Structures are given as structure tokens and as C-alpha cells.
OpenMM code with the backbone's topology and positions (N, CA, C; nanometers):
from openmm import Vec3, app, unit

residues = "MET GLU GLU GLN GLU LEU ASN TYR ASN ILE VAL LEU SER SER LYS SER ASP TRP ARG ARG TYR PHE GLY GLU TYR LYS SER PHE VAL ASP PHE SER PHE ARG GLU ILE LYS GLY GLY GLU VAL THR ILE LEU SER LEU PRO LEU ALA PHE CYS ILE ARG HIS THR LEU GLU ILE GLY TYR LYS MET ASN LEU ILE GLU LEU GLU LYS ILE SER ASP ARG ASN ALA ASN ILE LYS TYR GLN GLY GLY GLU ALA HIS ASN ILE ALA VAL LEU HIS LYS GLU PHE GLU VAL GLN ILE GLU LEU ILE PHE LYS LYS TYR SER PHE ASP LYS LYS VAL ILE LYS GLN PHE ASN LYS LEU ASN ASN ASP LEU SER SER LEU LYS LYS ILE LEU HIS LYS LEU ASP GLU PHE SER TYR ALA PHE ARG TYR PRO VAL LYS ASN ASP GLY SER THR PRO ASN PHE LEU THR SER ASN GLU ASN ILE ASN PHE LYS ASP VAL LYS GLU MET TYR ASP LYS SER ILE ILE LEU LEU LEU TYR SER THR ASP VAL ILE ALA ASP ILE ILE HIS".split()
positions = [
    Vec3(4.0603, -2.7198, -1.4470),
    Vec3(3.9268, -2.7664, -1.4860),
    Vec3(3.8695, -2.6804, -1.5974),
    Vec3(3.8273, -2.7314, -1.6955),
    Vec3(3.7730, -2.6741, -1.8232),
    Vec3(3.6528, -2.6122, -1.8080),
    Vec3(3.6248, -2.5011, -1.8669),
    Vec3(3.4953, -2.4300, -1.8502),
    Vec3(3.3927, -2.4907, -1.9463),
    Vec3(3.2795, -2.5367, -1.9032),
    Vec3(3.1810, -2.5901, -1.9819),
    Vec3(3.1065, -2.4770, -2.1045),
    Vec3(3.0922, -2.5273, -2.2016),
    Vec3(3.0134, -2.4565, -2.2994),
    Vec3(2.8688, -2.4243, -2.2577),
    Vec3(2.8300, -2.2983, -2.2677),
    Vec3(2.6886, -2.2767, -2.2418),
    Vec3(2.5968, -2.3305, -2.3516),
    Vec3(2.4704, -2.3550, -2.3000),
    Vec3(2.3760, -2.3941, -2.3840),
    Vec3(2.3062, -2.2842, -2.4308),
    Vec3(2.3190, -2.2400, -2.5562),
    Vec3(2.2754, -2.1113, -2.6162),
    Vec3(2.1296, -2.1450, -2.6782),
    Vec3(2.1105, -2.2585, -2.6997),
    Vec3(1.9767, -2.2994, -2.7754),
    Vec3(1.8814, -2.3286, -2.6711),
    Vec3(1.7802, -2.2407, -2.6564),
    Vec3(1.6753, -2.2595, -2.5555),
    Vec3(1.5427, -2.2534, -2.6207),
    Vec3(1.4528, -2.3675, -2.5725),
    Vec3(1.3171, -2.3634, -2.6267),
    Vec3(1.2264, -2.2902, -2.5471),
    Vec3(1.1746, -2.1703, -2.6082),
    Vec3(1.1045, -2.0836, -2.5381),
    Vec3(0.9545, -2.1272, -2.5168),
    Vec3(0.8975, -2.2335, -2.5830),
    Vec3(0.7604, -2.2748, -2.5814),
    Vec3(0.7489, -2.3261, -2.4188),
    Vec3(0.8587, -2.3701, -2.3541),
    Vec3(0.8464, -2.4231, -2.2247),
    Vec3(0.8427, -2.3115, -2.1164),
    Vec3(0.8417, -2.1893, -2.1478),
    Vec3(0.8449, -2.0751, -2.0640),
    Vec3(0.7017, -2.0073, -2.0847),
    Vec3(0.5919, -2.0816, -2.0950),
    Vec3(0.4592, -2.0180, -2.1201),
    Vec3(0.3801, -1.9960, -2.0114),
    Vec3(0.4204, -1.9945, -1.8765),
    Vec3(0.3334, -1.9656, -1.7654),
    Vec3(0.3933, -1.8740, -1.6862),
    Vec3(0.2963, -1.8059, -1.5863),
    Vec3(0.3293, -1.6975, -1.5053),
    Vec3(0.4478, -1.7368, -1.3987),
    Vec3(0.4411, -1.8504, -1.3380),
    Vec3(0.5157, -1.9017, -1.2435),
    Vec3(0.6621, -1.9145, -1.3110),
    Vec3(0.6710, -1.9510, -1.4284),
    Vec3(0.8005, -1.9728, -1.4998),
    Vec3(0.8676, -1.8438, -1.5179),
    Vec3(0.7671, -1.7394, -1.5699),
    Vec3(0.8374, -1.6123, -1.5871),
    Vec3(0.8703, -1.5475, -1.4639),
    Vec3(0.8031, -1.5428, -1.3563),
    Vec3(0.8287, -1.5044, -1.2261),
    Vec3(0.9727, -1.5672, -1.1779),
    Vec3(0.9792, -1.6932, -1.1762),
    Vec3(1.0895, -1.7693, -1.1435),
    Vec3(1.2227, -1.7203, -1.2138),
    Vec3(1.2001, -1.6863, -1.3430),
    Vec3(1.3311, -1.6626, -1.4060),
    Vec3(1.3775, -1.5154, -1.3817),
    Vec3(1.2724, -1.4289, -1.3778),
    Vec3(1.3031, -1.2880, -1.3406),
    Vec3(1.3548, -1.2905, -1.1937),
    Vec3(1.3081, -1.3595, -1.1171),
    Vec3(1.3672, -1.3670, -0.9689),
    Vec3(1.4930, -1.4198, -0.9574),
    Vec3(1.5179, -1.5250, -1.0392),
    Vec3(1.6550, -1.5934, -1.0491),
    Vec3(1.7499, -1.4760, -1.1180),
    Vec3(1.7117, -1.4015, -1.2030),
    Vec3(1.8035, -1.3087, -1.2699),
    Vec3(1.8237, -1.2067, -1.1703),
    Vec3(1.7382, -1.1576, -1.0979),
    Vec3(1.7650, -1.0636, -0.9927),
    Vec3(1.8624, -1.1179, -0.8872),
    Vec3(1.8267, -1.2263, -0.8255),
    Vec3(1.9049, -1.2993, -0.7404),
    Vec3(2.0600, -1.3050, -0.7713),
    Vec3(2.0718, -1.3676, -0.9013),
    Vec3(2.1921, -1.3818, -0.9726),
    Vec3(2.2720, -1.2542, -0.9765),
    Vec3(2.2077, -1.1470, -1.0158),
    Vec3(2.2670, -1.0131, -1.0373),
    Vec3(2.3129, -0.9595, -0.8971),
    Vec3(2.2427, -0.9629, -0.8106),
    Vec3(2.2879, -0.9276, -0.6704),
    Vec3(2.4047, -1.0170, -0.6206),
    Vec3(2.3944, -1.1332, -0.6541),
    Vec3(2.5035, -1.2195, -0.6032),
    Vec3(2.6451, -1.1890, -0.6785),
    Vec3(2.6382, -1.1616, -0.8070),
    Vec3(2.7441, -1.1497, -0.8870),
    Vec3(2.8016, -0.9935, -0.9176),
    Vec3(2.7249, -0.9028, -0.8748),
    Vec3(2.7641, -0.7666, -0.8941),
    Vec3(2.8912, -0.7314, -0.8045),
    Vec3(2.9895, -0.6963, -0.8586),
    Vec3(3.1107, -0.6455, -0.7661),
    Vec3(3.1293, -0.5074, -0.7715),
    Vec3(3.1806, -0.4543, -0.6716),
    Vec3(3.2175, -0.3065, -0.6587),
    Vec3(3.1220, -0.2036, -0.7084),
    Vec3(3.1761, -0.1374, -0.8012),
    Vec3(3.0859, -0.0160, -0.8548),
    Vec3(3.0134, -0.0644, -0.9694),
    Vec3(3.0016, -0.1965, -1.0097),
    Vec3(2.9358, -0.2450, -1.1133),
    Vec3(2.7749, -0.2007, -1.1187),
    Vec3(2.7152, -0.1934, -0.9948),
    Vec3(2.5867, -0.1660, -0.9902),
    Vec3(2.5500, -0.0225, -1.0453),
    Vec3(2.6458, 0.0659, -1.0631),
    Vec3(2.6335, 0.1808, -1.1193),
    Vec3(2.6067, 0.1892, -1.2813),
    Vec3(2.6638, 0.1009, -1.3394),
    Vec3(2.6494, 0.0729, -1.4807),
    Vec3(2.5262, -0.0215, -1.5210),
    Vec3(2.4845, -0.1021, -1.4292),
    Vec3(2.3827, -0.1849, -1.4355),
    Vec3(2.2330, -0.1294, -1.3737),
    Vec3(2.2461, -0.0355, -1.2994),
    Vec3(2.1400, 0.0211, -1.2220),
    Vec3(1.9904, 0.0200, -1.2965),
    Vec3(1.9859, 0.0633, -1.4174),
    Vec3(1.8619, 0.0803, -1.4724),
    Vec3(1.7982, -0.0595, -1.5200),
    Vec3(1.8684, -0.1552, -1.5847),
    Vec3(1.8340, -0.2665, -1.6021),
    Vec3(1.7942, -0.3484, -1.4854),
    Vec3(1.8844, -0.3377, -1.3793),
    Vec3(1.8571, -0.4141, -1.2587),
    Vec3(1.7232, -0.3622, -1.1896),
    Vec3(1.7144, -0.2199, -1.1820),
    Vec3(1.5995, -0.1669, -1.1218),
    Vec3(1.4597, -0.2180, -1.1990),
    Vec3(1.4582, -0.2115, -1.3390),
    Vec3(1.3625, -0.2549, -1.4184),
    Vec3(1.3333, -0.4063, -1.3871),
    Vec3(1.4258, -0.4970, -1.3733),
    Vec3(1.4081, -0.6320, -1.3513),
    Vec3(1.3388, -0.6670, -1.2125),
    Vec3(1.3886, -0.5892, -1.1114),
    Vec3(1.3270, -0.5982, -0.9832),
    Vec3(1.1819, -0.5650, -0.9970),
    Vec3(1.1549, -0.4554, -1.0571),
    Vec3(1.0214, -0.3889, -1.0641),
    Vec3(0.9321, -0.4862, -1.1567),
    Vec3(0.9851, -0.5506, -1.2517),
    Vec3(0.9192, -0.6419, -1.3301),
    Vec3(0.8793, -0.7773, -1.2641),
    Vec3(0.9829, -0.7999, -1.1882),
    Vec3(0.9614, -0.9337, -1.1019),
    Vec3(0.8216, -0.9167, -1.0144),
    Vec3(0.8352, -0.7897, -0.9542),
    Vec3(0.7104, -0.7768, -0.8715),
    Vec3(0.5859, -0.7795, -0.9604),
    Vec3(0.5867, -0.7022, -1.0665),
    Vec3(0.4684, -0.7033, -1.1527),
    Vec3(0.4134, -0.8319, -1.1793),
    Vec3(0.5008, -0.9275, -1.2338),
    Vec3(0.4906, -1.0684, -1.2761),
    Vec3(0.4315, -1.1309, -1.1410),
    Vec3(0.4837, -1.1210, -1.0325),
    Vec3(0.4611, -1.1877, -0.9075),
    Vec3(0.3243, -1.1514, -0.8671),
    Vec3(0.2840, -1.0253, -0.8643),
    Vec3(0.1462, -1.0061, -0.8415),
    Vec3(0.0480, -1.0452, -0.9459),
    Vec3(0.0702, -1.0449, -1.0676),
    Vec3(-0.0324, -1.1091, -1.1673),
    Vec3(-0.0221, -1.2506, -1.1451),
    Vec3(0.0832, -1.3227, -1.1198),
    Vec3(0.0812, -1.4676, -1.1004),
    Vec3(-0.0005, -1.5010, -0.9974),
    Vec3(0.0045, -1.4231, -0.8787),
    Vec3(-0.0672, -1.4528, -0.7547),
    Vec3(-0.2332, -1.4246, -0.7903),
    Vec3(-0.2544, -1.3148, -0.8369),
    Vec3(-0.3928, -1.2637, -0.8627),
    Vec3(-0.4599, -1.3634, -0.9567),
    Vec3(-0.3938, -1.4378, -1.0523),
    Vec3(-0.4660, -1.5157, -1.1357),
    Vec3(-0.5071, -1.6539, -1.0526),
    Vec3(-0.4320, -1.6851, -0.9507),
    Vec3(-0.4578, -1.8047, -0.8692),
    Vec3(-0.5617, -1.7492, -0.7521),
    Vec3(-0.5479, -1.6341, -0.6986),
    Vec3(-0.6118, -1.6009, -0.5810),
    Vec3(-0.7495, -1.5743, -0.6185),
    Vec3(-0.7913, -1.5224, -0.7393),
    Vec3(-0.9259, -1.4915, -0.7764),
    Vec3(-0.9941, -1.6287, -0.7934),
    Vec3(-0.9338, -1.7494, -0.8197),
    Vec3(-1.0125, -1.8719, -0.8229),
    Vec3(-1.0412, -1.9132, -0.6745),
    Vec3(-0.9725, -1.8764, -0.5818),
    Vec3(-1.0084, -1.9150, -0.4447),
    Vec3(-1.0955, -1.8228, -0.3867),
    Vec3(-1.0917, -1.6971, -0.4050),
    Vec3(-1.1806, -1.5720, -0.3639),
    Vec3(-1.3088, -1.5821, -0.4129),
    Vec3(-1.3215, -1.6432, -0.5281),
    Vec3(-1.4547, -1.6320, -0.6095),
    Vec3(-1.4865, -1.4914, -0.6524),
    Vec3(-1.3949, -1.4174, -0.6709),
    Vec3(-1.3995, -1.2671, -0.7309),
    Vec3(-1.3008, -1.2380, -0.8274),
    Vec3(-1.3210, -1.2045, -0.9517),
    Vec3(-1.2281, -1.1786, -1.0397),
    Vec3(-1.1369, -1.0593, -0.9998),
    Vec3(-1.0290, -1.0695, -1.0182),
    Vec3(-0.9230, -0.9589, -0.9776),
    Vec3(-0.9611, -0.8534, -1.0707),
    Vec3(-0.9683, -0.7335, -1.0183),
    Vec3(-0.9842, -0.6063, -1.0834),
    Vec3(-0.8618, -0.5425, -1.1455),
    Vec3(-0.8085, -0.6102, -1.2200),
    Vec3(-0.6876, -0.5601, -1.3049),
    Vec3(-0.6863, -0.5732, -1.4577),
    Vec3(-0.5970, -0.4919, -1.5286),
    Vec3(-0.5925, -0.4968, -1.6664),
    Vec3(-0.4586, -0.5544, -1.7201),
    Vec3(-0.4765, -0.6211, -1.8239),
    Vec3(-0.3494, -0.6859, -1.9014),
    Vec3(-0.2930, -0.5995, -2.0156),
    Vec3(-0.3472, -0.5041, -2.0436),
    Vec3(-0.3132, -0.4120, -2.1590),
    Vec3(-0.3194, -0.2644, -2.1091),
    Vec3(-0.2552, -0.1816, -2.1826),
    Vec3(-0.2555, -0.0337, -2.1459),
    Vec3(-0.1631, 0.0070, -2.0321),
    Vec3(-0.1386, 0.1321, -2.0033),
    Vec3(-0.0630, 0.1647, -1.8925),
    Vec3(-0.0908, 0.1172, -1.7695),
    Vec3(-0.2190, 0.1065, -1.7318),
    Vec3(-0.2574, 0.0533, -1.6038),
    Vec3(-0.2097, -0.1070, -1.5732),
    Vec3(-0.1956, -0.1548, -1.6587),
    Vec3(-0.1453, -0.2874, -1.6656),
    Vec3(-0.0300, -0.3217, -1.6024),
    Vec3(0.0731, -0.2035, -1.5931),
    Vec3(0.1926, -0.2233, -1.5438),
    Vec3(0.1989, -0.1367, -1.4017),
    Vec3(0.0963, -0.0953, -1.3623),
    Vec3(0.0939, -0.0088, -1.2416),
    Vec3(0.1054, -0.0990, -1.1216),
    Vec3(0.2188, -0.1032, -1.0487),
    Vec3(0.2317, -0.1970, -0.9456),
    Vec3(0.1503, -0.1620, -0.8204),
    Vec3(0.1255, -0.0200, -0.8042),
    Vec3(0.0342, 0.0202, -0.6944),
    Vec3(-0.0917, -0.0454, -0.7082),
    Vec3(-0.1616, -0.0478, -0.8257),
    Vec3(-0.2832, -0.0958, -0.8588),
    Vec3(-0.2912, -0.2537, -0.8336),
    Vec3(-0.1806, -0.3059, -0.8813),
    Vec3(-0.1640, -0.4592, -0.8645),
    Vec3(-0.1480, -0.4942, -0.7162),
    Vec3(-0.0741, -0.4124, -0.6394),
    Vec3(-0.0411, -0.4561, -0.5035),
    Vec3(-0.1929, -0.4340, -0.4213),
    Vec3(-0.2537, -0.3300, -0.4520),
    Vec3(-0.3987, -0.2959, -0.3895),
    Vec3(-0.4673, -0.4259, -0.4065),
    Vec3(-0.4822, -0.4795, -0.5385),
    Vec3(-0.5773, -0.5830, -0.5741),
    Vec3(-0.5283, -0.7127, -0.5090),
    Vec3(-0.3968, -0.7315, -0.4863),
    Vec3(-0.3411, -0.8469, -0.4186),
    Vec3(-0.3946, -0.8502, -0.2829),
    Vec3(-0.3842, -0.7296, -0.2078),
    Vec3(-0.4405, -0.7040, -0.0790),
    Vec3(-0.5957, -0.7374, -0.0701),
    Vec3(-0.6664, -0.7000, -0.1628),
    Vec3(-0.8131, -0.7294, -0.1578),
    Vec3(-0.8469, -0.8659, -0.1751),
    Vec3(-0.7717, -0.9374, -0.2681),
    Vec3(-0.7925, -1.0783, -0.2868),
    Vec3(-0.7605, -1.1615, -0.1734),
    Vec3(-0.6506, -1.1168, -0.0892),
    Vec3(-0.5980, -1.1882, 0.0314),
    Vec3(-0.6957, -1.1718, 0.1193),
    Vec3(-0.7420, -1.0493, 0.1422),
    Vec3(-0.8500, -1.0229, 0.2518),
    Vec3(-0.9820, -1.1051, 0.2338),
    Vec3(-1.0210, -1.1128, 0.1190),
    Vec3(-1.1425, -1.1864, 0.0693),
    Vec3(-1.1345, -1.3365, 0.1134),
    Vec3(-1.0072, -1.3923, 0.1001),
    Vec3(-0.9978, -1.5275, 0.1318),
    Vec3(-0.9716, -1.5364, 0.2781),
    Vec3(-0.9128, -1.4590, 0.3462),
    Vec3(-0.8942, -1.4699, 0.4926),
    Vec3(-1.0438, -1.4569, 0.5465),
    Vec3(-1.1222, -1.3806, 0.4905),
    Vec3(-1.2725, -1.3729, 0.5392),
    Vec3(-1.3542, -1.5034, 0.5076),
    Vec3(-1.3302, -1.5422, 0.3818),
    Vec3(-1.4001, -1.6679, 0.3453),
    Vec3(-1.3664, -1.7903, 0.4221),
    Vec3(-1.2356, -1.8095, 0.4628),
    Vec3(-1.1952, -1.9333, 0.5216),
    Vec3(-1.1573, -1.9109, 0.6647),
    Vec3(-1.1869, -1.7876, 0.7202),
    Vec3(-1.1636, -1.7723, 0.8653),
    Vec3(-1.0222, -1.8081, 0.9134),
    Vec3(-0.9363, -1.7392, 0.8456),
    Vec3(-0.7989, -1.7590, 0.8680),
    Vec3(-0.7503, -1.7359, 1.0201),
    Vec3(-0.6656, -1.8070, 1.0797),
    Vec3(-0.6096, -1.7938, 1.1991),
    Vec3(-0.5401, -1.6402, 1.2190),
    Vec3(-0.5341, -1.5795, 1.3195),
    Vec3(-0.4877, -1.4527, 1.3383),
    Vec3(-0.3508, -1.4504, 1.3225),
    Vec3(-0.2673, -1.5664, 1.3736),
    Vec3(-0.1260, -1.5762, 1.3472),
    Vec3(-0.0817, -1.5709, 1.2021),
    Vec3(-0.1714, -1.6259, 1.1187),
    Vec3(-0.1448, -1.6337, 0.9618),
    Vec3(-0.1595, -1.4881, 0.9160),
    Vec3(-0.2624, -1.4219, 0.9586),
    Vec3(-0.2908, -1.2934, 0.9146),
    Vec3(-0.1869, -1.1777, 0.9550),
    Vec3(-0.1341, -1.1999, 1.0800),
    Vec3(-0.0296, -1.1240, 1.1364),
    Vec3(0.0953, -1.1363, 1.0595),
    Vec3(0.1376, -1.2739, 1.0249),
    Vec3(0.2503, -1.2976, 0.9451),
    Vec3(0.2306, -1.2259, 0.7950),
    Vec3(0.1199, -1.2448, 0.7501),
    Vec3(0.0860, -1.1801, 0.6006),
    Vec3(0.1248, -1.0311, 0.6183),
    Vec3(0.0564, -0.9779, 0.7211),
    Vec3(0.0698, -0.8173, 0.7265),
    Vec3(0.2114, -0.7818, 0.7469),
    Vec3(0.2857, -0.8481, 0.8116),
    Vec3(0.4403, -0.8246, 0.8446),
    Vec3(0.5035, -0.8264, 0.6938),
    Vec3(0.4983, -0.9395, 0.6163),
    Vec3(0.5422, -0.9543, 0.4957),
    Vec3(0.4923, -0.8527, 0.3970),
    Vec3(0.3725, -0.8337, 0.4023),
    Vec3(0.3034, -0.7316, 0.3031),
    Vec3(0.3476, -0.5886, 0.3458),
    Vec3(0.3850, -0.5618, 0.4640),
    Vec3(0.4408, -0.4356, 0.4756),
    Vec3(0.5829, -0.4086, 0.4242),
    Vec3(0.6743, -0.5222, 0.4150),
    Vec3(0.7963, -0.5109, 0.3543),
    Vec3(0.7733, -0.4995, 0.2058),
    Vec3(0.6872, -0.5675, 0.1546),
    Vec3(0.6456, -0.5739, -0.0098),
    Vec3(0.5983, -0.4383, -0.0274),
    Vec3(0.5092, -0.3698, 0.0495),
    Vec3(0.4625, -0.2487, 0.0273),
    Vec3(0.5678, -0.1345, 0.0227),
    Vec3(0.6769, -0.1441, 0.1163),
    Vec3(0.7666, -0.0431, 0.1147),
    Vec3(0.8480, -0.0579, -0.0003),
    Vec3(0.8878, -0.1746, -0.0506),
    Vec3(0.9450, -0.1912, -0.1928),
    Vec3(0.8787, -0.1386, -0.3024),
    Vec3(0.7453, -0.1819, -0.3135),
    Vec3(0.6469, -0.1381, -0.4124),
    Vec3(0.6537, 0.0229, -0.3984),
    Vec3(0.6303, 0.0859, -0.2913),
    Vec3(0.6312, 0.2449, -0.2980),
    Vec3(0.7644, 0.3091, -0.3531),
    Vec3(0.8733, 0.2527, -0.3199),
    Vec3(1.0006, 0.2995, -0.3719),
    Vec3(1.0056, 0.2842, -0.5093),
    Vec3(0.9615, 0.1549, -0.5804),
    Vec3(0.9776, 0.1492, -0.7208),
    Vec3(0.8639, 0.2202, -0.7973),
    Vec3(0.7506, 0.2316, -0.7358),
    Vec3(0.6430, 0.2942, -0.7918),
    Vec3(0.6726, 0.4443, -0.8057),
    Vec3(0.7262, 0.5008, -0.7072),
    Vec3(0.7646, 0.6548, -0.7100),
    Vec3(0.8582, 0.6806, -0.8169),
    Vec3(0.9589, 0.5941, -0.8383),
    Vec3(1.0405, 0.6248, -0.9534),
    Vec3(0.9890, 0.5844, -1.0904),
    Vec3(0.9192, 0.4770, -1.0842),
    Vec3(0.8706, 0.4264, -1.2124),
    Vec3(0.7323, 0.3631, -1.2149),
    Vec3(0.6420, 0.4719, -1.2244),
    Vec3(0.4957, 0.4388, -1.1994),
    Vec3(0.4415, 0.3406, -1.3123),
    Vec3(0.4744, 0.3799, -1.4357),
    Vec3(0.4091, 0.2924, -1.5414),
    Vec3(0.5035, 0.2107, -1.6126),
    Vec3(0.6207, 0.1662, -1.5614),
    Vec3(0.7189, 0.0767, -1.6134),
    Vec3(0.7898, 0.1418, -1.7285),
    Vec3(0.8186, 0.2810, -1.7337),
    Vec3(0.8876, 0.3286, -1.8429),
    Vec3(1.0310, 0.3756, -1.8091),
    Vec3(1.0354, 0.4396, -1.6829),
    Vec3(1.1575, 0.5113, -1.6272),
    Vec3(1.2866, 0.4186, -1.6273),
    Vec3(1.2565, 0.2954, -1.6100),
    Vec3(1.3885, 0.2164, -1.6044),
    Vec3(1.4194, 0.1610, -1.7426),
    Vec3(1.3205, 0.1671, -1.8384),
    Vec3(1.3516, 0.1250, -1.9649),
    Vec3(1.3790, 0.2219, -2.0737),
    Vec3(1.3419, 0.3364, -2.0594),
    Vec3(1.3593, 0.4603, -2.1575),
    Vec3(1.3911, 0.5909, -2.0887),
    Vec3(1.4751, 0.6812, -2.1616),
    Vec3(1.5094, 0.7929, -2.1030),
    Vec3(1.3834, 0.8983, -2.1046),
    Vec3(1.2963, 0.8795, -2.1716),
    Vec3(1.1754, 0.9531, -2.1653),
    Vec3(1.0438, 0.8919, -2.1280),
    Vec3(0.9459, 0.9627, -2.0856),
    Vec3(0.8183, 0.9136, -2.0683),
    Vec3(0.7507, 0.8718, -2.1962),
    Vec3(0.6401, 0.7915, -2.1862),
    Vec3(0.5843, 0.7587, -2.2968),
    Vec3(0.5125, 0.8418, -2.3957),
    Vec3(0.5421, 0.9837, -2.3688),
    Vec3(0.5053, 1.0819, -2.4706),
    Vec3(0.6234, 1.0995, -2.5614),
    Vec3(0.7161, 1.0397, -2.5425),
    Vec3(0.8459, 1.0589, -2.6186),
    Vec3(0.9377, 1.1510, -2.6069),
    Vec3(0.9027, 1.2593, -2.5147),
    Vec3(0.9944, 1.3749, -2.4984),
    Vec3(1.0187, 1.4198, -2.3680),
    Vec3(0.9315, 1.3927, -2.2613),
    Vec3(0.9557, 1.4323, -2.1300),
    Vec3(1.0596, 1.3413, -2.0560),
    Vec3(1.1639, 1.3971, -2.0075),
    Vec3(1.2607, 1.3110, -1.9348),
    Vec3(1.1991, 1.2386, -1.8181),
    Vec3(1.2360, 1.1222, -1.7872),
    Vec3(1.1825, 1.0485, -1.6837),
    Vec3(1.2224, 1.0970, -1.5493),
    Vec3(1.3509, 1.1341, -1.5307),
    Vec3(1.3857, 1.1902, -1.4148),
    Vec3(1.4252, 1.3484, -1.4199),
    Vec3(1.3299, 1.4190, -1.3714),
    Vec3(1.3355, 1.5687, -1.4131),
    Vec3(1.4229, 1.6331, -1.3168),
    Vec3(1.4531, 1.5742, -1.1994),
    Vec3(1.5364, 1.6403, -1.0904),
    Vec3(1.6697, 1.5627, -1.0640),
    Vec3(1.7701, 1.6286, -1.0414),
    Vec3(1.9065, 1.5679, -1.0167),
    Vec3(1.9314, 1.4912, -0.9028),
    Vec3(1.8352, 1.4908, -0.7964),
    Vec3(1.8448, 1.4206, -0.6871),
    Vec3(1.7584, 1.2790, -0.6684),
    Vec3(1.7062, 1.2353, -0.7732),
    Vec3(1.6381, 1.1115, -0.7752),
    Vec3(1.7469, 1.0105, -0.7665),
    Vec3(1.7333, 0.9146, -0.6705),
    Vec3(1.8420, 0.8106, -0.6396),
    Vec3(1.7681, 0.6868, -0.5875),
    Vec3(1.8373, 0.5713, -0.5998),
    Vec3(1.7852, 0.4543, -0.5284),
    Vec3(1.9167, 0.3976, -0.4787),
    Vec3(1.8940, 0.3482, -0.3488),
    Vec3(1.9933, 0.2789, -0.2705),
    Vec3(1.9718, 0.1255, -0.2895),
    Vec3(2.0639, 0.0698, -0.3663),
    Vec3(2.0240, -0.0841, -0.3947),
    Vec3(2.0596, -0.1819, -0.2771),
    Vec3(2.1438, -0.1213, -0.1728),
    Vec3(2.1515, -0.2035, -0.0681),
    Vec3(2.0138, -0.2227, 0.0212),
    Vec3(1.9460, -0.1124, 0.0196),
    Vec3(1.8173, -0.0941, 0.0886),
    Vec3(1.7251, -0.1816, 0.0075),
    Vec3(1.7214, -0.1524, -0.1207),
    Vec3(1.6311, -0.2319, -0.2157),
    Vec3(1.6395, -0.3900, -0.2009),
    Vec3(1.7671, -0.4351, -0.2026),
    Vec3(1.8053, -0.5662, -0.2070),
    Vec3(1.7461, -0.6278, -0.0553),
    Vec3(1.7715, -0.5446, 0.0572),
    Vec3(1.7255, -0.6040, 0.1731),
    Vec3(1.5588, -0.6158, 0.1672),
    Vec3(1.4980, -0.5148, 0.1183),
    Vec3(1.3491, -0.5158, 0.1085),
    Vec3(1.3033, -0.6234, 0.0165),
    Vec3(1.3769, -0.6369, -0.1017),
    Vec3(1.3415, -0.7319, -0.1983),
    Vec3(1.3511, -0.8847, -0.1195),
    Vec3(1.4687, -0.9075, -0.0670),
    Vec3(1.4844, -1.0368, -0.0038),
    Vec3(1.3776, -1.0676, 0.0892),
    Vec3(1.3390, -0.9715, 0.1723),
    Vec3(1.2385, -1.0036, 0.2736),
    Vec3(1.0844, -1.0066, 0.2006),
    Vec3(1.0635, -0.9246, 0.1163),
    Vec3(0.9180, -0.9228, 0.0563),
    Vec3(0.8814, -1.0198, -0.0551),
    Vec3(1.0044, -1.0574, -0.1238),
    Vec3(0.9715, -1.1508, -0.2437),
    Vec3(0.9148, -1.3052, -0.1923),
    Vec3(0.9376, -1.3131, -0.0681),
    Vec3(0.8820, -1.4410, -0.0055),
    Vec3(0.7176, -1.4335, -0.0145),
    Vec3(0.6625, -1.3253, 0.0103),
    Vec3(0.5272, -1.3280, -0.0017),
    Vec3(0.4759, -1.3559, -0.1358),
    Vec3(0.5222, -1.2815, -0.2335),
    Vec3(0.4787, -1.3426, -0.3796),
    Vec3(0.5136, -1.4769, -0.4216),
    Vec3(0.6178, -1.5164, -0.3643),
    Vec3(0.6582, -1.6545, -0.3939),
    Vec3(0.5828, -1.7653, -0.3489),
    Vec3(0.5333, -1.7376, -0.2180),
    Vec3(0.4685, -1.8607, -0.1392),
    Vec3(0.3139, -1.8313, -0.1001),
    Vec3(0.2577, -1.7170, -0.1296),
    Vec3(0.1375, -1.6802, -0.0704),
    Vec3(0.0114, -1.7962, -0.1148),
    Vec3(0.0258, -1.8190, -0.2372),
    Vec3(-0.0793, -1.9246, -0.2840),
    Vec3(-0.0445, -2.0803, -0.2376),
    Vec3(0.0750, -2.1109, -0.2121),
    Vec3(0.1069, -2.2317, -0.1578),
    Vec3(0.0597, -2.2527, -0.0138),
    Vec3(0.0818, -2.1402, 0.0703),
    Vec3(0.0412, -2.1318, 0.1919),
    Vec3(-0.1186, -2.1321, 0.2004),
    Vec3(-0.1808, -2.0605, 0.1338),
    Vec3(-0.3355, -2.0594, 0.1234),
    Vec3(-0.3844, -2.2027, 0.0866),
    Vec3(-0.3364, -2.2634, -0.0170),
    Vec3(-0.3760, -2.3990, -0.0555),
    Vec3(-0.3475, -2.4937, 0.0607),
    Vec3(-0.2377, -2.4951, 0.1278),
    Vec3(-0.2120, -2.5875, 0.2399),
    Vec3(-0.3242, -2.5564, 0.3552),
    Vec3(-0.3594, -2.4421, 0.3777),
    Vec3(-0.4440, -2.4036, 0.4850),
    Vec3(-0.6043, -2.4457, 0.4600),
    Vec3(-0.6343, -2.4116, 0.3303),
    Vec3(-0.7742, -2.4549, 0.3116),
    Vec3(-0.8092, -2.5889, 0.2563),
    Vec3(-0.7034, -2.6706, 0.2300),
    Vec3(-0.7032, -2.8035, 0.1703),
    Vec3(-0.6966, -2.9019, 0.2863),
] * unit.nanometer
topology = app.Topology()
chain = topology.addChain("A")
for resn in residues:
    res = topology.addResidue(resn, chain)
    for name in ("N", "CA", "C"):
        topology.addAtom(name, app.Element.getBySymbol(name[0]), res)
């Protein structure tokens, strides 16, 4: 069977919404985990960690844009500067928006319990990534944004990609489907 030529000519204007960006980063992370063999994760660790972290960041922002429409309260986030990339801030605002919606629409306790379970998984992954890369520099550059301070000052900083993948697989569901579940319940 002959290998097909790749389509290298991609129209970027079709990729101009948050869900599309989230979907492409998620697909890239899924593809990477599926295709990495043996020790390849060692030579791909920084780009893979960045893409996982960036997938979360985009997922939070994608959800917050929709959730604030339902909660009737603007999400308290920034889209520029260092704080715009702080996934701890984004996660906290995600929780605030969800809580407002739960109260506004008197959500069933089973739905809230399921959210809390998935949110615990997402929070665990967020904590690991935030600890290693608070402002989205460490996985992209060898120095902090001051241009000289090394990102990883101790020799024992590590990341277990098996654990990260398991947490990612469990938690990404929340960012992927939250707005769909909420829309189904309130309509």
C-alpha cells in the first residue's frame, strides 16, 4: 500500500475559535501519547509538557467565555500579561463560574458530585503543571522571563509522564464537556 502525501497547505483562518484551538492541542497531546515509543518521551518532554499545559489553559479560557454568559457574571481573568497564562487563576475562576451556575439553576446533587470528582482530577493535574511552570515559561524557555534566571534551579525537578497522562485522560473530560452538560441541563 502506497503512503499518501500529506496536505501541507492549511488554511489558518478556519481555526479562529477557542474550541478549535482546544481541539487541536488536545488532539496533538493525544497523538503524542499514542505515538511515543520507548525513551522518546525523554527527548520530547518539554514540548509535550508545554502542550499539555497549554491545552489546559485554552480549555479553561474556552469554558470561561461560555460560562460567563450563563452565570451572568464576567469571568475575572486577563488575556494579556503574565497572569493571562496562570492556570491556577484560570482554574479558580472556572470553579467560581461553575458554582454560580449550580446555584442559579439549582443543579442536582449528583451532577455536582460528578463535577467535584472530575474537578479533583483536573485540580491535581493543574497543581503539578503549575508548580513546574507557573507562568508558561519553563516548558518553553531555559530561563525565566527575566532572561537570566534558570527555570529549574534544583536538579531534582521531575515529571512522571505516566502519571500526567492518567490525570490528563481523566480530567480533560471536564474541560471538554462542561458547557455541553450545563446547556443540556438548563435548556
